[in-house]
C-alpha positions as CSV (number, residue, x, y, z in Angstrom):
1,X,128.4,102.0,131.4
2,X,127.6,105.8,131.6
3,X,124.1,107.1,133.0
4,X,123.4,108.7,129.6
5,X,124.6,105.7,127.5
6,X,122.7,103.7,129.4
7,X,119.3,105.9,129.3
8,X,119.9,106.1,125.4
9,X,119.4,102.3,125.1
10,X,116.9,101.9,127.1
11,X,115.2,104.7,125.2
12,X,116.3,102.5,122.0
13,X,114.7,99.2,123.3
14,X,111.3,100.5,123.8
15,X,110.8,102.9,120.6
16,X,111.7,98.9,119.0
17,X,109.7,97.3,121.1
18,X,106.9,99.7,122.0
19,X,106.7,98.4,126.0
20,X,109.6,97.0,127.7
21,X,109.6,95.5,131.0
22,X,112.7,96.7,133.8
23,X,113.4,93.4,134.4
24,X,114.6,93.0,130.6
25,X,115.8,96.8,130.7
26,X,117.9,95.8,133.5
27,X,119.0,92.5,132.0
28,X,120.3,94.2,128.7
29,X,122.1,96.7,130.3
30,X,123.3,94.8,133.1
31,X,122.7,96.8,135.8
32,X,120.1,96.6,138.7
33,X,116.3,96.9,138.4
34,X,116.2,100.1,141.3
35,X,119.2,102.1,138.8
36,X,117.0,101.2,135.7
37,X,113.7,102.6,137.4
38,X,115.6,105.6,138.2
39,X,116.7,105.8,134.5
40,X,113.0,105.8,133.4
41,X,111.8,108.2,135.8
42,X,114.3,110.9,134.3
43,X,113.6,109.6,131.0
44,X,109.6,109.8,131.3
45,X,110.4,113.7,133.3
46,X,111.8,114.4,129.3
47,X,109.0,113.4,128.1
48,X,110.5,110.3,126.0
49,X,109.1,107.5,127.6
50,X,106.2,106.9,130.3
51,X,106.2,104.6,132.7
52,X,104.1,101.7,133.4
53,X,103.6,99.2,136.2
54,X,107.2,97.1,136.0
55,X,108.2,98.6,132.5
56,X,108.4,101.2,130.5
57,X,106.2,102.6,127.1
58,X,106.4,104.9,124.7
59,X,104.8,108.0,125.4
60,X,101.2,109.3,124.6
61,X,100.0,105.5,124.5
62,X,101.4,105.4,121.3
63,X,102.5,101.8,121.9
64,X,104.3,99.0,119.3
65,X,101.6,97.2,116.8
66,X,101.0,93.6,117.4
67,X,101.5,91.4,115.3
68,X,99.5,88.8,113.0
69,X,99.3,85.6,115.7
70,X,98.2,88.3,118.5
71,X,95.7,90.2,116.6
72,X,94.1,87.0,114.9
73,X,92.8,86.1,118.1
74,X,91.2,89.4,119.3
75,X,87.7,90.0,118.5
76,X,86.8,87.2,116.3
77,X,83.2,87.3,116.2
78,X,83.0,90.9,116.0
79,X,85.4,90.6,113.0
80,X,83.5,88.2,111.5
81,X,80.3,90.2,111.9
82,X,82.2,93.0,110.0
83,X,83.3,91.4,106.8
84,X,79.6,89.7,106.7
85,X,77.9,93.6,106.4
86,X,81.0,94.9,104.5
87,X,81.0,91.8,101.7
88,X,77.5,92.9,101.3
89,X,78.3,96.4,99.7
90,X,80.9,94.7,96.6
91,X,78.8,94.1,93.7
92,X,80.2,91.8,90.8
93,X,82.2,93.4,88.2
94,X,83.9,95.8,90.8
95,X,87.1,96.5,90.8
96,X,88.5,97.5,94.3
97,X,91.4,97.7,96.6
98,X,91.7,95.5,100.1
99,X,94.0,96.4,102.5
100,X,96.6,94.3,104.9
101,X,94.7,93.1,108.3
102,X,92.8,90.4,110.1
103,X,89.9,92.2,109.5
104,X,90.1,92.4,105.7
105,X,91.5,89.0,105.5
106,X,88.3,87.8,107.1
107,X,86.8,90.2,104.1
108,X,88.0,88.9,101.4
109,X,87.1,85.1,102.6
110,X,83.6,86.6,101.6
111,X,84.3,88.1,98.4
112,X,85.5,84.8,97.0
113,X,82.2,84.3,96.0
114,X,81.8,87.0,93.9
115,X,81.9,86.5,90.5
116,X,83.7,89.2,87.7
117,X,85.4,90.8,91.0
118,X,89.1,92.5,91.0
119,X,90.7,92.9,93.9
120,X,93.9,94.6,94.3
121,X,96.1,94.1,97.6
122,X,99.5,94.3,99.3
123,X,98.3,91.6,101.8
124,X,99.1,88.1,101.3
125,X,96.8,87.0,103.7
126,X,94.5,88.7,101.3
127,X,96.0,87.4,98.6
128,X,95.8,83.9,99.4
129,X,92.2,83.8,100.9
130,X,91.2,84.7,97.3
131,X,93.4,82.2,95.5
132,X,91.3,79.5,95.0
133,X,88.5,81.5,93.8
134,X,88.3,81.2,90.1
135,X,86.2,84.0,89.3
136,X,88.1,86.8,90.8
137,X,91.7,88.1,89.6
138,X,93.9,89.2,92.3
139,X,96.2,91.9,91.4
140,X,99.4,92.4,94.1
141,X,101.2,95.5,94.4
142,X,105.0,95.3,94.7
143,X,107.1,96.5,97.5
144,X,109.1,94.2,100.5
145,X,107.7,91.8,102.4
146,X,106.4,93.0,106.4
147,X,106.6,89.7,108.4
148,X,104.5,90.9,111.4
149,X,101.5,91.1,109.4
150,X,102.5,89.4,105.9
151,X,102.3,93.0,103.6
152,X,104.1,94.2,101.1
153,X,105.0,97.7,101.8
154,X,107.4,100.4,100.9
155,X,108.4,102.5,97.4
156,X,107.7,99.4,95.2
157,X,104.5,99.1,96.7
158,X,103.6,102.7,96.5
159,X,105.1,102.8,93.2
160,X,102.6,100.4,91.6
161,X,100.0,101.9,92.7
162,X,99.9,105.1,91.2
163,X,97.9,105.3,88.0
164,X,95.3,102.9,89.5
165,X,91.7,103.8,89.6
166,X,89.0,101.7,91.6
167,X,85.4,102.2,93.0
168,X,86.2,101.2,97.1
169,X,89.5,100.8,99.4
170,X,88.8,98.6,102.1
171,X,91.0,99.3,104.6
172,X,91.1,98.5,108.4
173,X,93.9,100.0,111.3
174,X,95.2,100.2,114.9
175,X,92.8,103.2,115.7
176,X,90.2,105.7,114.8
177,X,88.8,108.9,116.1
178,X,86.7,111.4,115.0
179,X,89.6,113.8,115.6
180,X,92.3,112.2,113.3
181,X,90.5,109.6,111.0
182,X,92.2,106.1,110.9
183,X,95.4,105.5,112.0
184,X,98.3,102.7,112.5
185,X,101.5,102.1,114.3
186,X,104.1,101.5,111.3
187,X,105.3,104.4,108.8
188,X,105.7,101.9,106.2
189,X,102.1,100.3,106.5
190,X,100.6,104.0,107.1
191,X,102.1,105.2,103.8
192,X,101.0,102.3,101.7
193,X,97.2,102.4,102.7
194,X,97.6,106.1,102.0
195,X,98.2,105.2,98.6
196,X,95.5,102.4,98.8
197,X,93.3,105.7,99.8
198,X,94.4,107.9,96.5
199,X,93.1,104.7,94.1
200,X,89.8,104.5,95.6
201,X,86.4,107.0,95.1
202,X,85.3,106.0,98.2
203,X,86.7,104.5,101.4
204,X,85.4,102.3,103.5
205,X,87.1,101.6,106.9
206,X,86.4,98.2,108.9
207,X,87.6,98.6,112.5
208,X,85.9,96.9,115.5
209,X,84.6,98.9,118.5
210,X,88.2,97.9,120.3
211,X,90.3,100.4,117.7
212,X,87.3,103.6,118.6
213,X,88.6,106.4,120.2
214,X,92.4,105.2,120.3
215,X,94.8,107.0,118.6
216,X,98.0,105.9,116.6
217,X,101.2,107.4,115.8
218,X,100.9,108.1,111.8
219,X,97.3,109.0,110.3
220,X,96.3,106.7,107.1
221,X,92.9,108.2,106.5
222,X,91.8,111.8,107.3
223,X,87.9,111.7,109.1
224,X,86.5,113.6,105.5
225,X,88.2,111.2,103.5
226,X,86.6,108.2,105.1
227,X,83.5,107.4,103.1
228,X,81.8,104.9,105.6
229,X,82.7,102.7,108.9
230,X,81.9,99.5,109.2
231,X,82.2,98.2,112.9
232,X,79.8,96.2,115.2
233,X,78.0,97.3,118.5
234,X,80.0,98.9,121.7
235,X,79.1,97.2,124.9
236,X,76.9,99.2,126.9
237,X,79.8,100.3,129.5
238,X,81.5,101.5,126.5
239,X,80.5,105.4,126.5
240,X,84.1,106.3,124.6
241,X,83.6,104.0,121.6
242,X,79.9,105.4,121.4
243,X,80.7,108.9,122.0
244,X,83.3,108.0,118.9
245,X,80.5,107.0,116.9
246,X,78.1,109.7,117.4
247,X,81.2,112.2,116.2
248,X,82.0,110.0,113.5
249,X,78.3,110.3,112.9
250,X,78.4,114.2,112.8
251,X,81.3,114.8,110.7
252,X,79.2,112.9,108.1
253,X,80.9,109.5,108.3
254,X,78.2,106.9,107.3
255,X,78.0,104.3,110.0
256,X,77.2,100.7,109.2
257,X,76.8,98.2,112.7
258,X,77.6,95.0,112.4
259,X,75.5,92.2,114.7
260,X,77.4,89.5,116.3
261,X,74.2,87.5,117.1
262,X,74.7,87.1,120.6
263,X,72.5,89.5,121.8
264,X,69.8,87.6,119.5
265,X,69.5,91.2,117.0
266,X,70.1,90.6,113.3
267,X,73.1,91.7,111.6
268,X,73.4,95.4,111.0
269,X,70.4,96.1,112.8
270,X,71.4,98.2,115.6
271,X,72.4,101.5,116.9
272,X,74.8,102.0,119.6
273,X,73.1,103.3,122.4
274,X,73.2,107.1,123.0
275,X,74.1,107.7,119.1
276,X,71.5,109.5,117.1
277,X,71.1,108.8,113.1
278,X,68.4,107.0,111.4
279,X,68.4,103.8,108.8
280,X,68.4,104.8,105.4
281,X,67.9,102.1,102.6
282,X,70.0,101.8,100.4
283,X,73.6,102.7,100.3
284,X,74.4,104.1,96.6
285,X,77.4,101.8,95.6
286,X,79.6,103.6,92.7
287,X,80.8,100.6,90.3
288,X,83.5,100.4,87.9
289,X,87.8,100.8,87.9
290,X,90.4,100.7,86.0
291,X,93.6,98.5,87.0
292,X,96.8,98.7,85.7
293,X,97.7,98.0,81.7
294,X,94.2,99.6,80.6
295,X,91.6,96.5,82.1
296,X,88.3,98.0,83.0
297,X,85.6,96.4,85.2
298,X,82.1,97.8,85.4
299,X,80.6,100.0,84.8
300,X,77.4,99.0,85.3
301,X,74.2,99.6,87.7
302,X,74.4,100.8,91.6
303,X,72.0,99.4,93.8
304,X,69.8,102.8,93.0
305,X,66.7,102.3,95.1
306,X,66.5,98.7,95.6
307,X,66.8,97.0,98.5
308,X,70.4,95.3,100.2
309,X,69.4,91.6,100.3
310,X,72.2,90.5,101.4
311,X,73.5,89.9,105.4
312,X,72.5,93.0,106.9
313,X,71.0,96.1,106.7
314,X,73.4,99.5,107.0
315,X,72.9,102.4,109.1
316,X,73.0,105.6,107.5
317,X,74.3,108.0,110.0
318,X,74.8,111.9,108.6
319,X,75.3,115.0,109.8
320,X,71.1,116.6,109.6
């Protein structure tokens, strides 16, 4: 195999998997690790990939999205706390859309207790969590099944969302920055998420602190479109996450910080160290939404001036 052919194969493997070890590359291209290391160095010089200890990854840290089995074991306490706060924003009789993800799956488990709710989703995991909720109507999009995260994607999913209008969209992703907003590592998932956003009057992003400051390949929700962020409190040493939270707040994103209970503080009460803001009660909730076929949920009264007496209080950090 010529060097050019070998390097093209190496590049294709890294693009398909996000990260590949030198040993695996050497096995596939049937050469030594020394030769592969030289090929990887040449590809890095061209800006096509980045070298890492013992392997190669996509450039700029834009790595391949982890699958559901890996994600389901990450930041489980944080996702549970975030889901509790997010669920407290939903009122009975609403129509909402819920995107795919392990955090939105946790949210769906709590939505099963909300009567008269209509949930539009492209996630099999969200639909499964609500399958036995007698008072919740579940509307699935069409589309092609993406097995890594059990989501329906493609033109079928996007077309089924045309003409839809709901009060709120709840979305998660692979990364969140103040500069680009919410992003994900998969083009098809990003396209469907953008269609979900177009259907909603308000966008709520669910992202634990590990995703703050992380930028991935495909933008799904620009920062100026995000109404609220529900997250957990970053660890004291995580300056990047705290800085990103402040930058998001400065751009007008309302931030709700969920407590995991590990430090004894009530959920939703904390403000991350160094993040300036004020707690405002309550946040207004728009009600109602139209789903395909002319069926209507709502309208109804919002929270108005009544206190939010659910699982958490909400920290509203606005630009002054």
